[in-house]
Structures are given as C-alpha cells and as structure tokens.
RODO-2510 file (C-alpha; in nm, 4 decimals, decimal comma):
residues 373
     n   res          X          Y          Z
     1     m     8,1917    19,6159     8,9854
     2     i     8,5639    19,6916     9,1483
     3     k     8,5898    19,9606     9,3958
     4     n     8,6445    20,2748     9,2374
     5     d     8,9304    20,3499     9,3847
     6     f     9,1409    20,0152     9,2674
     7     i     9,3072    20,2161     9,0036
     8     q     9,4374    20,4802     9,2356
     9     n     9,5860    20,2361     9,4407
    10     i     9,7687    20,0434     9,2108
    11     v     9,9199    20,3596     9,0714
    12     q    10,0287    20,4285     9,4344
    13     i    10,1902    20,1061     9,5072
    14     n    10,3899    20,0773     9,1973
    15     c    10,4719    20,4214     9,1225
    16     i    10,8015    20,4579     9,3509
    17     p    10,9198    20,1310     9,2643
    18     l    10,8670    20,0816     8,8727
    19     l    11,0542    20,4607     8,8666
    20     i    11,3530    20,3039     9,0393
    21     v    11,2900    19,9931     8,8196
    22     i    11,2970    20,2073     8,5138
    23     f    11,6139    20,4142     8,6393
    24     l    11,8124    20,1013     8,7567
    25     l    11,7599    19,9336     8,3986
    26     y    11,8919    20,2199     8,2009
    27     f    12,1909    20,2422     8,3897
    28     l    12,2464    19,9069     8,3662
    29     k    12,2428    19,9285     8,0159
    30     i    12,4377    20,2327     7,9482
    31     n    12,6906    20,0856     8,1937
    32     y    12,7215    19,7577     8,0480
    33     i    13,0171    19,8142     7,8230
    34     y    13,2148    19,9127     8,0805
    35     e    13,1045    19,6511     8,4156
    36     k    12,9973    19,3922     8,2638
    37     d    13,0230    19,1184     8,5374
    38     l    12,8724    19,3626     8,7892
    39     t    12,5802    19,4292     8,5238
    40     k    12,5260    19,0372     8,5281
    41     k    12,4951    19,0082     8,8665
    42     f    12,2062    19,2521     8,9367
    43     l    11,9987    19,1453     8,6590
    44     p    11,8681    18,8777     8,8066
    45     s    11,7741    19,1075     9,0930
    46     v    11,5813    19,3222     8,8925
    47     a    11,4421    19,0406     8,6800
    48     l    11,2698    18,8844     9,0038
    49     l    11,1848    19,2631     9,1409
    50     l    10,9621    19,3367     8,8276
    51     a    10,8306    18,9644     8,8996
    52     l    10,7276    19,0791     9,2243
    53     m    10,5595    19,3616     9,1038
    54     v    10,3404    19,1578     8,9260
    55     m    10,2817    18,8836     9,1433
    56     d    10,1528    19,1570     9,4475
    57     n     9,9645    19,3467     9,1591
    58     i     9,7682    19,0269     9,1042
    59     d     9,7297    18,9495     9,4404
    60     y     9,5940    19,2880     9,4837
    61     y     9,3639    19,2758     9,2293
    62     a     9,2252    18,9482     9,3823
    63     y     9,2271    19,0686     9,7186
    64     d     9,0025    19,3510     9,6032
    65     a     8,7969    19,1848     9,3567
    66     m     8,7315    18,8423     9,5608
    67     t     8,3955    18,9189     9,7050
    68     v     8,2736    19,1041     9,4025
    69     v     8,4114    18,8918     9,1031
    70     g     8,4588    18,5934     9,2630
    71     l     8,7931    18,4738     9,1346
    72     f     8,8899    18,0978     9,1952
    73     d     9,0963    18,0979     9,5239
    74     v     9,3604    17,9011     9,3996
    75     f     9,4250    18,2195     9,1801
    76     h     9,4626    18,3920     9,4603
    77     r     9,6679    18,1618     9,6708
    78     a     9,9265    18,0899     9,3731
    79     a     9,9728    18,4876     9,3666
    80     a    10,0528    18,4938     9,7277
    81     m    10,2536    18,2320     9,7079
    82     l    10,4874    18,3245     9,4534
    83     g    10,5007    18,6471     9,5890
    84     y    10,6256    18,4885     9,9099
    85     d    10,8706    18,3068     9,7345
    86     i    10,9858    18,5872     9,5018
    87     r    11,0517    18,8068     9,8204
    88     i    11,3102    18,5262     9,9653
    89     i    11,4367    18,4719     9,6567
    90     l    11,5131    18,8294     9,6042
    91     m    11,6401    18,8735     9,9497
    92     a    11,8848    18,5911     9,8606
    93     s    11,9700    18,7161     9,5371
    94     l    12,1050    19,0732     9,6642
    95     i    12,3055    18,9180     9,9255
    96     s    12,4377    18,6245     9,7100
    97     v    12,6057    18,9618     9,5300
    98     a    12,7583    19,0793     9,8771
    99     s    12,8743    18,7129     9,9914
   100     d    13,0519    18,6149     9,6348
   101     r    13,2711    18,9465     9,7206
   102     l    13,3612    18,8946    10,0492
   103     i    13,3494    18,5258    10,1311
   104     s    13,6333    18,3092     9,9576
   105     n    13,4120    17,9575     9,9625
   106     k    13,3386    17,8931     9,5920
   107     r    13,0117    17,7445     9,7268
   108     a    12,8826    18,0830     9,8863
   109     i    12,6126    18,1608     9,6262
   110     l    12,4870    17,7984     9,6630
   111     y    12,4807    17,8267    10,0170
   112     t    12,3109    18,1631     9,9920
   113     y    12,0503    18,0260     9,7838
   114     l    11,9510    17,6882     9,9030
   115     p    11,7453    17,7748    10,1781
   116     s    11,4842    18,0706     9,9462
   117     f    11,5023    17,7271     9,6861
   118     i    11,3836    17,4787    10,0071
   119     n    11,0985    17,7477    10,0857
   120     v    10,9441    17,7091     9,7200
   121     i    10,9127    17,3561     9,7744
   122     f    10,8072    17,4180    10,1609
   123     l    10,5315    17,6451    10,0400
   124     l    10,4070    17,4896     9,7531
   125     p    10,1154    17,2828     9,9978
   126     c     9,9288    17,6336    10,0709
   127     l     9,7688    17,6221     9,7088
   128     f     9,5651    17,3224     9,8700
   129     t     9,5715    17,3722    10,2198
   130     n     9,5168    17,6518    10,4985
   131     l     9,8936    17,5518    10,6781
   132     y    10,0314    17,8830    10,5648
   133     f     9,7434    18,1254    10,4649
   134     y     9,3652    18,1143    10,3955
   135     y     9,0776    18,3452    10,2577
   136     n     8,7831    18,4090    10,4488
   137     e     8,4519    18,4589    10,2441
   138     d     8,4858    18,8352    10,3099
   139     g     8,8201    18,8794    10,1595
   140     t     9,0365    18,8875    10,4513
   141     i     9,3327    18,6773    10,5309
   142     g     9,3858    18,4183    10,7630
   143     r     9,6976    18,2511    10,8859
   144     g     9,7662    17,9022    10,9426
   145     i    10,0237    17,7468    11,1879
   146     f    10,3214    17,7679    10,9713
   147     a    10,2220    18,1014    10,8561
   148     f    10,5322    18,2641    11,0077
   149     e    10,8059    18,0484    10,8222
   150     p    10,8618    18,2739    10,5432
   151     h    10,9116    18,5659    10,7750
   152     i    11,1362    18,3908    10,9905
   153     l    11,3566    18,3237    10,6932
   154     s    11,3636    18,6525    10,5913
   155     g    11,4648    18,7436    10,9362
   156     l    11,7570    18,4823    10,9163
   157     y    11,8428    18,6401    10,5620
   158     m    11,8308    18,9909    10,7260
   159     i    12,0830    18,8475    11,0078
   160     f    12,3376    18,7082    10,7448
   161     l    12,2939    19,0393    10,5789
   162     f    12,4491    19,1981    10,9182
   163     i    12,7070    18,9389    10,9742
   164     l    12,8467    19,0498    10,6038
   165     a    12,8052    19,4338    10,7058
   166     d    13,0361    19,3333    11,0168
   167     i    13,2689    19,0999    10,7694
   168     c    13,2931    19,4261    10,6015
   169     r    13,4102    19,6130    10,9151
   170     r    13,6805    19,3424    11,0128
   171     k    13,8075    19,3955    10,6526
   172     g    13,8257    19,7743    10,7066
   173     r    13,5311    19,8154    10,4067
   174     r    13,3540    20,0805    10,6403
   175     n    13,1469    20,2125    10,3785
   176     e    13,0273    19,8721    10,2330
   177     m    12,9809    19,8015    10,6056
   178     g    12,7566    20,1124    10,5984
   179     i    12,5190    20,0189    10,2463
   180     l    12,4980    19,6345    10,3875
   181     a    12,3546    19,7899    10,6948
   182     l    12,1373    20,0582    10,5880
   183     c    11,9926    19,7998    10,3330
   184     g    11,8941    19,5465    10,6308
   185     t    11,7567    19,7966    10,8692
   186     l    11,5283    19,9421    10,5640
   187     t    11,4327    19,6278    10,4401
   188     i    11,3003    19,5409    10,8044
   189     m    11,1134    19,8593    10,8496
   190     g    10,9145    19,8537    10,5314
   191     f    10,8819    19,4580    10,6388
   192     l    10,7374    19,6095    10,9753
   193     a    10,5208    19,8608    10,7868
   194     e    10,3571    19,6376    10,5828
   195     f    10,3003    19,3495    10,8681
   196     l    10,2204    19,5644    11,1407
   197     f     9,9720    19,8568    10,9690
   198     s     9,8611    19,6498    10,6814
   199     l     9,9933    19,8960    10,4249
   200     r    10,0729    19,7776    10,0410
   201     g    10,3667    19,7654     9,8381
   202     i    10,6281    19,9207    10,0765
   203     l    10,8668    19,6662    10,0967
   204     i    10,8817    19,6457     9,6956
   205     g    10,9772    19,9544     9,6940
   206     v    11,2298    19,9586     9,9848
   207     v    11,4112    19,6334     9,8153
   208     a    11,4303    19,8543     9,5125
   209     l    11,6129    20,1231     9,6990
   210     d    11,8541    19,8425     9,8439
   211     i    11,9393    19,7228     9,5005
   212     t    11,9996    20,0456     9,3715
   213     f    12,2082    20,1633     9,6465
   214     y    12,4277    19,8840     9,6402
   215     y    12,4433    19,8557     9,3156
   216     l    12,5601    20,2183     9,2599
   217     y    12,8320    20,1759     9,5689
   218     l    12,9714    19,8809     9,3570
   219     h    12,9701    20,0823     9,0536
   220     i    13,1284    20,3766     9,2493
   221     e    13,4289    20,0926     9,3680
   222     h    13,4939    19,9767     9,0446
   223     f    13,6610    20,3162     8,9424
   224     r    13,8566    20,2590     9,2232
   225     f    14,0432    19,9658     9,1178
   226     d    14,3002    19,8873     8,8710
   227     a    14,1550    19,7034     8,5761
   228     l    14,4334    19,4682     8,5725
   229     t    14,5318    19,3778     8,9128
   230     k    14,2198    19,4136     9,0914
   231     i    14,3616    19,5855     9,3887
   232     f    14,2999    19,9663     9,4373
   233     n    14,4292    20,1900     9,2007
   234     r    14,6359    20,5626     9,2189
   235     d    14,3088    20,7403     9,2273
   236     a    14,1838    20,5159     9,5167
   237     f    14,5546    20,5829     9,6852
   238     i    14,5692    20,9222     9,6730
   239     a    14,1614    20,9684     9,7888
   240     d    14,2624    20,7285    10,0645
   241     i    14,5436    20,9427    10,1965
   242     d    14,3228    21,2194    10,1801
   243     k    14,0380    21,0415    10,3682
   244     y    14,2859    20,8862    10,6655
   245     g    14,5577    21,1572    10,6589
   246     n    14,8488    21,1979    10,9251
   247     g    14,7136    21,0669    11,2732
   248     v    14,4943    20,7623    11,1526
   249     i    14,7815    20,6282    10,8651
   250     s    15,0828    20,5251    11,0601
   251     h    15,2928    20,4131    10,7949
   252     i    15,3128    20,4069    10,3914
   253     l    15,4836    20,1613    10,1933
   254     s    15,6587    20,1690     9,8586
   255     i    15,6736    19,8483     9,6483
   256     d    15,8443    19,7718     9,3213
   257     l    15,8285    19,4725     9,1116
   258     n    16,1950    19,3694     9,0042
   259     n    16,2735    19,3158     8,6756
   260     l    15,9595    19,3458     8,4998
   261     k    16,1164    19,5000     8,1935
   262     t    16,3410    19,1966     8,1085
   263     l    16,0161    18,9960     8,1457
   264     n    15,8342    19,2041     7,8641
   265     d    16,1233    19,1954     7,6463
   266     t    16,2205    18,8192     7,7286
   267     y    15,8369    18,6588     7,7428
   268     g    15,6101    18,9137     7,6136
   269     h    15,3691    19,1735     7,7881
   270     n    15,1604    18,8412     7,8601
   271     e    15,4043    18,7434     8,0980
   272     g    15,4837    19,0709     8,2487
   273     d    15,0977    19,0937     8,2910
   274     k    15,0331    18,7715     8,4837
   275     a    15,3517    18,9100     8,7201
   276     l    15,1619    19,2345     8,7516
   277     k    14,8542    19,0199     8,8961
   278     a    15,0720    18,7459     9,0738
   279     i    15,2546    19,0554     9,2983
   280     a    14,9070    19,2184     9,3332
   281     d    14,7530    18,9256     9,4862
   282     a    15,0650    18,8036     9,7052
   283     l    15,0796    19,1794     9,8333
   284     k    14,6977    19,1659     9,9197
   285     a    14,7225    18,8146    10,0962
   286     s    14,9864    18,9353    10,3246
   287     c    14,8614    19,2327    10,4272
   288     l    14,7187    19,3188    10,7885
   289     p    14,3777    19,3938    10,8693
   290     k    14,2997    19,7905    10,8065
   291     c    14,6360    19,7940    10,5622
   292     f    14,5503    19,8586    10,2007
   293     v    14,7755    19,7834     9,8830
   294     y    14,7580    19,9941     9,5505
   295     r    14,8951    19,9767     9,1843
   296     v    15,0044    20,3346     9,1567
   297     g    15,2194    20,2941     8,8060
   298     g    15,3545    20,0437     8,5959
   299     d    15,5215    19,8096     8,8413
   300     e    15,5053    20,0360     9,1466
   301     f    15,2950    19,9524     9,4150
   302     a    15,2163    20,1302     9,7042
   303     a    15,0556    20,0101    10,0768
   304     i    14,9066    20,2393    10,3682
   305     c    14,8255    20,1140    10,7170
   306     l    14,6388    20,2109    10,9949
   307     k    14,7462    20,2587    11,3487
   308     k    15,0251    19,9900    11,3027
   309     n    15,3392    19,9582    11,4979
   310     t    15,6457    19,9190    11,3367
   311     d    15,7094    19,5941    11,4219
   312     e    15,3773    19,4883    11,2732
   313     i    15,4930    19,6198    10,9551
   314     e    15,8380    19,4974    10,9520
   315     a    15,6769    19,1124    11,0053
   316     m    15,3819    19,2347    10,7454
   317     i    15,6703    19,3329    10,4924
   318     a    15,8722    18,9848    10,5593
   319     e    15,5499    18,7697    10,4828
   320     m    15,4990    19,0194    10,1620
   321     y    15,8651    18,8705    10,0634
   322     k    15,7850    18,5508    10,1004
   323     a    15,4309    18,5494     9,9606
   324     v    15,5866    18,7214     9,6112
   325     e    15,8546    18,4645     9,6088
   326     n    15,6201    18,1854     9,6493
   327     a    15,4602    18,3339     9,3579
   328     g    15,7741    18,3324     9,1699
   329     y    15,8577    18,7018     9,1736
   330     s    16,1255    18,9296     9,3387
   331     c    16,0050    19,2957     9,4671
   332     a    16,1449    19,5460     9,6520
   333     i    15,9669    19,7108     9,9658
   334     g    16,0235    20,0019    10,1350
   335     y    15,8413    20,1713    10,4415
   336     a    15,8382    20,5155    10,6340
   337     e    15,6557    20,5879    10,9141
   338     w    15,3930    20,8873    10,9140
   339     e    15,5200    21,1059    11,2177
   340     q    15,3499    21,4202    11,3281
   341     g    15,5030    21,7084    11,1588
   342     k    15,5733    21,5468    10,8104
   343     t    15,3569    21,5822    10,5072
   344     f    15,2308    21,3157    10,2944
   345     t    15,4801    21,4015    10,0284
   346     e    15,8127    21,4028    10,2707
   347     v    15,6724    21,0653    10,4102
   348     y    15,6368    20,9064    10,0667
   349     k    15,9933    20,9793     9,9268
   350     d    16,1321    20,8443    10,2519
   351     a    15,9541    20,4915    10,1814
   352     d    16,0481    20,5445     9,8196
   353     d    16,4240    20,6267     9,8888
   354     r    16,4196    20,3017    10,1252
   355     m    16,2826    20,0974     9,8653
   356     y    16,5600    20,2116     9,5829
   357     r    16,8235    20,1261     9,8402
   358     k    16,6851    19,7610     9,9011
   359     k    16,6286    19,7148     9,5151
   360     r    16,9924    19,8242     9,4769
   361     a    17,0941    19,5634     9,7361
   362     m    16,9329    19,2802     9,6309
   363     k    17,0756    19,3315     9,2450
   364     e    17,4306    19,3839     9,3970
   365     l    17,3992    19,0514     9,5701
   366     g    17,2144    18,9030     9,2921
   367     l    16,8389    18,8660     9,5093
   368     a    16,6394    18,9959     9,2300
   369     p    16,5634    18,7090     9,0033
   370     m    16,2552    18,6794     8,8075
   371     r    16,1245    18,3289     8,7624
   372     i    15,8326    18,2115     8,5170
   373     k    15,6261    17,9535     8,6977
***
C-alpha cells in the first residue's frame, strides 16, 4: 500500500506550479488577440512545464511506491530521464525568447536549443545502464559517473542567461537585464534547494515563476512600442522623460520625415508605411548606446540621449542622415542640450525649432527628395 502521506505530498508539490500555469494559460488566451507573436513564443514553454509536472509526478509516485508495489525499474528510469530532458529543454525555450530579442543572428534559436537536443541523445543510455543514475533495492537513488552532466549543462544555460542579461545592460535595457538576472538567480536557488536538501517540486515552481515574470515583462513592454515601426511610442517617450529627467538626459532630438504626404498621395499609404518603417529602422540602427528613438506622431520621431557630449550627438546625427538616405528617404533632425534650469518643454521646443529650420533649409536647397527603392 502506498504511504498515507502520498496524496498530501502530490498536492503540496503541484499546487503552486499548477495555479501559476492555469493563470498564465488564461492570460495567454485573453491576450492572444493583442500579442499573437509573443503568445506563440511562450506556448512551448507552458506546454513543456505541464509535461515536466506530469513526468515528475510519475517519478515521485514510482519513488514512493517502488518497494511496495514493485514498479518496473525501466518505468522509473524513463520518467526520471524525461524529467531531466524536459528541464533542460524548458530552460532552452525560455532563453530562446531572450536570445531571439537580443541577438541579431537568425540562427540564435537553433544554437540555443541544440545543446538540449544533444542532451536527449546522451541521456538515452540511462534507461538500460547505470552511467547516469540507478535505484537501490530500498528505492534510494544512486549516481553514476555521468550523473552531473545534465546539471553541468543546466549551469551553462544559466551562464548564457546571465550573458544575455549583460547584453541588455550594454543596450540600455536595464529592466530586462534585471528580469533575466532574477530568473537565473531564482533557477539556481531552486536547483540548489532540490539538490542539497532533497526537496521536491521546488524547481518546477521556480521555472513557472520565471516564465510568468518574463512574459508579463514583455507584455508590458509590448505596449511601449509603436505597432507599425516597432520602435518606442509616444507614451514610452513621455514615461522615459519622467524616468531619466534632467541630469541624466543630456540631449533631445526632434526628427521629421520629409515629404510623407506627397508619398502617400502619389503612391498610396502602403508606400508611406514602408517609408515610416524604413526611417525607424535607420534611426534605431544609427543610435549610440544609451540613446533611444521614438515615434511620437504620424511622421514625427524623437530621440533622447543619456550623458552624451555634443560632439557625439552631432556625429550620431550625421550617421542618421546617411542611414536614412541609404534607405531611400530624407528627414530633418534638430537637437538641443538639456541644460540645468531648463524644463523639458523648453528643451524639446528648441530641438523642434532647429528641426524645422533644417527642414526649410533642405527644401530651399532641393535636398529633401523622397525616392522609392
């Protein structure tokens, strides 16, 4: 007969992770209409989390019942092996979302998953050998010579997660850096709790929290971006002005796309949308570290720069002009330094005035063409 406290242990182990998964699934369902791409990225992680819960419960049942019911050893080994596999693939699925956002290489996701898939092959011998683990007659677990290979791979994934957090730091995404660092730290703590104190179900709950934290962060970030150009929107611009303020923001840029109305009237709004996307990409690619570009109106853009000097700003603006021209379009850019004693409204007006003076000068010299590439 199975131990009397078996049901109690199962409920205790699964309660919090299951509640988190139910909440996350419901949130994914109602949010799908707004963020289809983001939802699709996280659905594999939720599915893997549910699979891990099933495998771990089978493993726990076999562990508790082995000496009494006499379950087949291979059944127990298979559940434990799949638990190891899914844990690492689950880590890879979460990290792949971050690497896809932060690394420009299109094969980043493949490289992220590759070690976890190789691990699946490496773990197959544990079904028939004692290379990884085995169970004694009393049900206790023994460790083979390769027992720590999955743990080492998990550690490497955690190092990669912290590397991604550092990439966020260098790109000025300190909030995302904090989320990724927190996910990595919590995962390590959950692993140590299970490993050192023989606790069950801790890591499942921690990974469920990691997935939820990161998804909710990206959900909030989604509404900071312009739907068309995929750069920050006006709300993000206003929020970041309040967040950084005078003393941190050194310069504000006002940017306006030239001849958008002519392009829309001549070729249609689809071409106008292409122009807006192109200029947004060009401006973003030309930005210095700790400079951020926003779409604040129809063909109006803005940028803020943190702790830069005027020479750096002027060099960046020159690169912006080149990038926009290479994309086949034209824009006018004005900037103003945020000096002590000035309000944001005053500084932004100065930048705006310079931008309009530049726009008039470009039109007078015939330097504001709008080409179709």
